[in-house]
C-alpha positions in Angstrom: 7.8 7.0 1.3 4.4 8.0 -0.1 4.3 4.9 -2.3 3.1 2.8 0.7 0.0 4.9 1.2 -3.2 5.3 -0.7 -4.2 8.7 -2.1 -7.3 10.0 -3.7 -7.5 13.3 -5.6 -10.6 15.5 -5.8 -10.9 18.0 -8.6 -13.5 20.6 -7.8 -15.2 22.3 -10.8 -18.8 22.7 -9.9 -19.1 26.4 -10.8 -21.8 27.6 -13.2 -19.9 30.5 -14.6 -21.8 33.3 -12.9 -18.8 35.2 -11.6 -17.0 34.6 -14.9 -19.7 36.4 -16.8 -20.0 33.9 -19.7 -22.6 31.3 -20.7 -19.7 28.8 -20.8 -18.2 28.2 -17.3 -14.6 29.1 -17.0 -13.5 25.4 -16.6 -14.7 24.6 -20.1 -13.0 27.5 -21.9 -10.0 26.4 -23.9 -6.5 27.6 -23.4 -3.7 26.3 -25.6 -6.3 24.2 -27.5 -7.6 22.3 -24.5 -10.3 22.8 -21.9 -9.0 24.4 -18.7 -10.0 21.5 -16.5 -8.4 18.9 -18.8 -5.0 20.6 -18.3 -5.6 20.3 -14.6 -6.9 16.7 -14.7 -4.1 15.4 -16.9 -1.5 16.8 -14.6 -2.9 14.5 -11.8 -3.4 11.6 -14.1 0.2 11.7 -15.4 1.6 11.8 -11.9 0.5 8.2 -11.4 0.2 8.8 -7.6 -3.5 8.5 -7.2 -5.6 5.4 -6.8 -8.6 7.4 -7.9 -9.4 10.9 -9.1 -12.8 12.2 -8.4 -14.1 15.1 -10.6 -16.9 17.0 -9.0 -18.8 19.1 -11.5 -22.2 20.8 -12.0 -24.9 18.2 -12.7 -25.7 19.8 -16.1 -22.2 19.0 -17.4 -21.7 15.5 -16.2 -22.4 13.9 -19.6 -19.9 16.2 -21.4 -17.2 15.6 -18.8 -17.7 11.8 -18.8 -17.4 11.9 -22.6 -14.1 13.9 -22.4 -12.4 11.6 -19.9 -13.9 8.1 -20.8 -10.5 6.7 -21.6 -9.2 7.2 -18.0 -10.4 4.3 -16.0 -9.5 5.6 -12.5 -11.4 8.9 -13.0 -14.9 9.2 -11.6 -17.3 12.0 -12.4 -20.0 13.0 -9.9 -22.4 15.9 -9.4 -21.4 18.6 -6.9 -23.5 20.6 -4.5 -24.7 24.2 -4.5 -21.5 25.5 -2.8 -17.9 24.7 -2.8 -18.2 23.3 0.7 -21.0 20.9 -0.4 -19.1 19.9 -3.5 -16.0 19.1 -1.4 -17.9 17.0 1.0 -19.6 15.2 -1.9 -16.2 14.4 -3.3 -15.0 13.1 0.0 -18.0 10.9 0.4 -17.3 9.4 -3.0 -13.8 8.3 -2.0 -13.3 4.5 -1.7 -13.0 2.9 1.7 -9.3 2.4 1.6 -8.4 6.1 1.1 -5.8 7.3 3.7 -5.1 10.8 2.3 -6.9 13.1 -0.1 -5.6 15.9 -2.2 -8.2 18.6 -3.1 -7.6 20.9 -6.0 -9.4 23.6 -8.0 -10.1 22.5 -11.5 -9.4 26.0 -12.7 -5.8 26.0 -11.5 -4.3 24.3 -14.6 -0.7 25.3 -13.9 -0.2 23.2 -10.8 3.1 21.5 -11.1 4.4 18.0 -10.3 6.6 19.6 -7.6 3.6 21.2 -5.8 1.7 17.9 -5.8 4.6 15.9 -4.5 5.3 18.5 -1.8 1.6 18.1 -0.7 1.8 14.3 -0.8 5.0 14.0 1.2 4.0 16.6 3.8 0.5 15.4 4.5 1.8 12.0 5.7 3.6 13.7 8.6 1.3 16.7 9.2 -2.2 15.4 8.4 -3.3 18.8 7.0 -1.5 20.8 4.4 -2.1 24.0 2.5 -0.3 25.4 -0.5 0.7 29.0 -0.1 2.9 31.7 -1.7 4.3 34.9 0.0 2.6 38.2 -0.7 4.7 40.6 -2.7 2.2 43.4 -1.9 1.7 45.2 1.4 -1.2 43.7 3.4 -3.6 46.4 4.7 -6.4 45.8 7.2 -9.3 48.2 6.9 -12.5 48.9 8.9 -16.1 49.2 7.7 -15.5 52.9 6.7 -12.6 51.8 4.4 -10.0 53.4 6.6 -6.7 51.6 7.4 -6.7 50.1 10.9 -3.3 48.4 10.7 -0.6 47.3 8.3 0.6 43.9 9.6 4.0 42.5 8.8 3.5 40.6 5.6 6.1 38.1 6.6 3.4 36.3 8.5 0.7 36.6 5.8 0.7 34.4 2.8 -1.7 33.7 -0.1 -3.5 30.4 -0.2 -3.7 28.3 -3.3 -4.6 24.6 -3.9 -4.0 21.7 -3.6 -5.0 21.3 0.0 -4.2 17.8 1.4 -5.6 16.0 4.4 -5.6 12.7 6.3 -9.0 11.4 5.2 -10.5 10.8 8.7 -9.5 14.3 9.7 -11.1 16.2 6.8 -14.2 14.0 7.1 -14.4 14.9 10.8 -14.0 18.6 9.9 -16.8 18.5 7.4 -19.1 16.6 9.8 -18.4 19.1 12.5 -19.3 22.0 10.2 -22.6 20.4 9.3 -23.4 19.7 12.9 -22.7 23.3 13.8 -24.5 24.9 10.9 -21.3 26.2 9.3 -22.0 26.5 5.5 -20.6 28.0 2.3 -17.0 28.0 3.5 -14.7 28.4 0.5 -11.7 26.7 2.1 -11.3 23.2 3.5 -8.5 24.3 5.7 -10.8 26.6 7.6 -12.9 23.7 8.6 -9.9 21.8 10.0 -8.8 24.9 11.9 -12.2 25.1 13.5 -11.5 21.7 15.0 -8.4 23.1 16.7 -5.9 21.4 14.3 -2.9 23.1 12.9 -2.2 23.3 9.1 1.3 22.8 7.7 2.3 25.1 4.8 4.1 24.0 1.6 5.4 26.3 -1.1 3.2 27.0 -4.1 4.2 28.9 -7.2 3.2 32.3 -8.6 2.2 30.7 -11.8 -0.3 28.4 -10.1 -3.1 30.9 -10.7 -6.8 30.4 -10.4 -8.9 31.3 -13.4 -11.8 33.3 -12.1 -12.2 36.2 -14.6 -11.7 36.9 -18.3 -8.5 38.6 -17.4 -7.3 35.5 -15.7 -8.1 33.5 -18.9 -6.0 36.0 -21.0 -3.1 35.7 -18.5 -3.3 31.9 -18.7 -3.0 32.0 -22.5 0.1 34.1 -22.1 1.6 31.7 -19.5 1.0 28.8 -21.9 2.4 30.8 -24.7 5.7 31.4 -22.9 5.9 28.0 -21.2 6.9 24.9 -22.9 6.6 21.2 -22.2 9.1 18.5 -22.3 7.9 15.4 -24.1 7.8 12.0 -22.4 9.0 8.9 -24.1 6.4 7.4 -26.4 5.6 3.7 -26.6 3.3 3.4 -29.6 4.5 1.8 -32.8 5.1 3.7 -36.1 5.5 0.5 -38.2 3.7 0.7 -41.5 2.6 4.3 -41.0 3.1 7.0 -43.6 4.4 10.5 -42.7 5.0 13.5 -45.0 8.0 15.5 -44.0 8.4 18.9 -45.6 12.0 20.0 -45.8 12.8 16.3 -45.7 16.0 16.5 -47.8 18.2 18.5 -45.4 18.8 19.2 -41.7 16.2 18.1 -39.2 13.8 16.9 -41.9 16.4 14.6 -43.5 17.4 13.1 -40.1 13.8 12.6 -39.2 13.1 10.7 -42.4 16.1 8.4 -41.6 14.7 7.8 -38.1 11.2 7.1 -39.3 12.5 4.5 -41.7 14.4 2.8 -38.8 11.0 2.7 -36.9 9.5 0.8 -39.8 7.5 3.8 -41.0 7.4 5.2 -44.5 8.7 8.8 -44.7 7.7 10.9 -47.7 10.3 13.7 -47.9 9.0 16.9 -49.7 11.2 19.7 -50.9 12.1 21.5 -54.1 15.2 19.3 -54.5 13.5 16.1 -53.6 14.1 13.4 -56.2 10.6 11.8 -55.8 8.5 14.6 -54.4 9.7 17.9 -55.8 7.3 20.6 -54.4 8.0 24.3 -54.1 6.4 25.3 -50.9 6.1 28.9 -52.3 3.7 27.5 -55.0 0.1 26.8 -53.9 -0.7 24.9 -57.0 2.2 22.5 -56.5 1.2 22.0 -52.8 -2.4 21.3 -53.6 -1.5 18.9 -56.4 0.9 16.9 -54.3 -1.4 16.3 -51.4 -4.2 15.4 -53.8 -2.0 12.8 -55.4 -0.5 11.3 -52.2 -3.8 10.6 -50.4 -4.3 9.7 -46.8 -1.3 9.7 -44.4 -0.7 9.2 -40.7 1.0 12.5 -40.2 2.5 15.7 -41.5 5.7 17.1 -40.1 6.5 20.6 -41.3 10.3 21.0 -41.1 10.9 23.2 -44.1 12.5 26.6 -43.2 14.0 29.7 -44.7 16.3 32.1 -42.7 18.4 35.1 -43.7 19.7 37.7 -41.2 19.4 41.4 -42.0 17.7 44.5 -40.6 14.3 44.9 -42.1 15.0 48.3 -43.7 17.8 46.8 -45.9 16.4 43.2 -46.3 15.7 42.3 -49.9 12.0 42.1 -50.8 12.5 38.6 -52.3 14.1 37.4 -49.0 11.1 38.7 -47.1 8.7 37.0 -49.5 10.6 33.7 -49.4 10.7 33.8 -45.6 6.9 34.4 -45.3 6.1 31.9 -48.1 8.2 28.9 -46.8 7.9 29.4 -43.1 4.3 30.4 -42.9 2.2 30.5 -46.0 3.4 27.2 -47.4 3.1 25.6 -43.9 -0.5 26.8 -43.6 -1.4 25.3 -46.9 0.3 22.1 -46.1 -1.8 21.9 -42.9 -5.0 22.7 -44.9 -4.5 20.2 -47.7 -2.9 17.3 -46.0 -5.2 14.3 -45.6 -4.3 13.1 -42.1 -6.2 10.2 -40.8 -8.2 10.5 -37.5 -5.8 10.0 -34.6 -2.9 11.1 -36.8 -0.4 13.9 -36.2 0.6 17.3 -37.4 3.9 18.5 -36.0 5.0 22.0 -36.8 8.6 23.0 -36.1 9.0 26.6 -34.9 12.0 28.2 -33.1 13.0 29.5 -29.7 12.9 33.0 -31.4 9.1 32.8 -31.4 8.8 34.2 -27.9 10.1 37.7 -28.8 11.3 39.5 -31.8 15.0 39.5 -32.4 17.0 42.2 -34.2 18.2 41.3 -37.7 15.7 38.4 -38.0 12.4 40.1 -37.3 10.5 38.5 -40.2 11.8 35.0 -39.3 10.8 35.5 -35.6 7.3 36.7 -36.6 6.7 33.7 -38.8 7.7 31.3 -36.0 5.4 33.1 -33.5 2.6 32.7 -36.1 3.3 29.0 -36.4 2.8 28.6 -32.6 -0.5 30.4 -32.7 -1.6 28.4 -35.8 -0.8 25.1 -34.1 -2.8 26.0 -31.0 -5.8 27.1 -33.1 -5.7 24.0 -35.3 -5.5 21.8 -32.2 -8.9 23.3 -31.2 -10.4 23.2 -34.7 -9.4 19.6 -35.4 -9.9 17.6 -32.2 -9.6 14.2 -34.0 -5.9 14.9 -34.7 -2.9 15.4 -32.5 -1.4 18.8 -33.4 1.7 20.1 -31.6 4.5 22.5 -32.2 8.2 21.7 -31.5 10.6 24.5 -30.3 14.2 23.3 -30.8 16.9 25.3 -29.2 19.7 26.3 -31.6 20.3 23.3 -33.8 23.3 22.4 -35.9 21.8 22.4 -39.4 23.1 23.5 -42.8 20.8 26.4 -42.7 22.1 27.6 -39.4 25.7 27.1 -40.5 25.0 29.2 -43.6 23.5 32.1 -41.5 25.8 32.0 -38.4 29.0 30.4 -39.6 31.0 28.2 -37.3 29.7 27.8 -33.7 30.7 25.7 -30.7 29.1 22.3 -31.4 28.6 21.6 -27.7 26.2 24.6 -27.5 24.0 23.3 -30.3 21.4 20.6 -30.6 21.9 17.9 -33.2 19.3 17.1 -35.8 18.8 13.7 -34.2 18.0 15.3 -30.9 15.0 17.0 -32.5 14.2 13.9 -34.5 14.0 11.8 -31.3 11.6 14.3 -29.7 9.3 14.2 -32.8 9.4 10.4 -32.9 8.2 10.4 -29.2 5.4 12.8 -30.1 4.3 10.6 -33.0 4.1 7.7 -30.6 1.7 9.6 -28.2 -2.1 9.2 -28.6 -3.6 12.1 -26.7 -1.0 14.8 -26.8 -2.3 17.9 -28.6 -2.1 21.7 -28.5 1.3 21.6 -26.8 4.4 23.8 -27.2 7.2 21.2 -26.8 10.7 22.5 -26.2 13.8 20.4 -27.2 16.8 21.3 -25.1 20.5 20.7 -25.4 21.0 17.9 -22.8 24.8 18.1 -22.9 24.8 21.8 -22.1 22.2 21.3 -19.3 24.3 18.6 -17.8 27.3 20.9 -17.6 25.4 23.8 -16.1 
């Protein structure tokens, strides 16, 4: 339905950071290894719905933003005004002549989902003006100037506004022109200008996670949302032919399967493990790690698949088991990331576990190493912007290590090593993906549920 119409998106991020209380405006702080506004912008780019995307930012930051997004040909960066209302109107004026509908979104709402955007796009065709809202879980209290309660309205009829807000282009232009003609200024909500014309606004459902980052606390909460949320990888289309990839743990389980798949893609896998015939490296030994990477030279990627796992309560776990778990799962992985000579544009893919999100009884040490791997990956994505650095979170996977620890399990409840390998191959074919937590799920089990 909406494919037959033209849509423009306006991303508003003209703030200077005064309320945020930091020299760096909130939209340029990094969460999960990426600037806040880039998370937002990439959501709109990846949707493929918009003929143009107009980024409205403070004039002092235009050069930096243009440098960030130069690869995206349908994204235009312009200077905003002194207020949100002015910036919104400036963005509207920058839309091309064929725009029928416009979707306006806060650049500091990075958790907007595809579903929210699609709900806006579909609804605005019929209703001409749309707001994204969520119910209030709190009681709404109306007070007077003395801070005394006047009334407590029925919260059923009160909702909290978010963005996007979407409009028929001629309507929102008329609303702004009316505001200018009547001296209405510094309004922080485009819907209010449309209401002033006497038009109704249709409501679509938002989501609680679609938060706006306004304070340092919001930034902290956003980090936690990214920490517990994961991303499904889209199919990659680049070629791996002729490229070289080091795979630690490449002689068993996921690593072994990945090496086979890399070979079938025309790439050269370099399996690394204690038992490797050609590259015997003990990942508990820093000297061996350093010597291997020095000898192997530049590569196109490093995939850290090696793992060590033994179940036992901490108070009875053997000290050597603790040391091996820390050395293989974390210490060795860190040194591999440090000493690998990955070419610019290349990849580091770390494999963690679904147990990273919370500690589990009888494998506390294993869980904590996997949580650390996630944090390490996000930090490295920020430290090394010329590389694509991501972490893969497989659900329970049928591997020799898991069979040793858990015994026989229902195969239909487990991922196969090739499922994880396929996801990693898709990651290696991407060119801009970095700082992401990518979950690999059991498709068979999801299809039955």
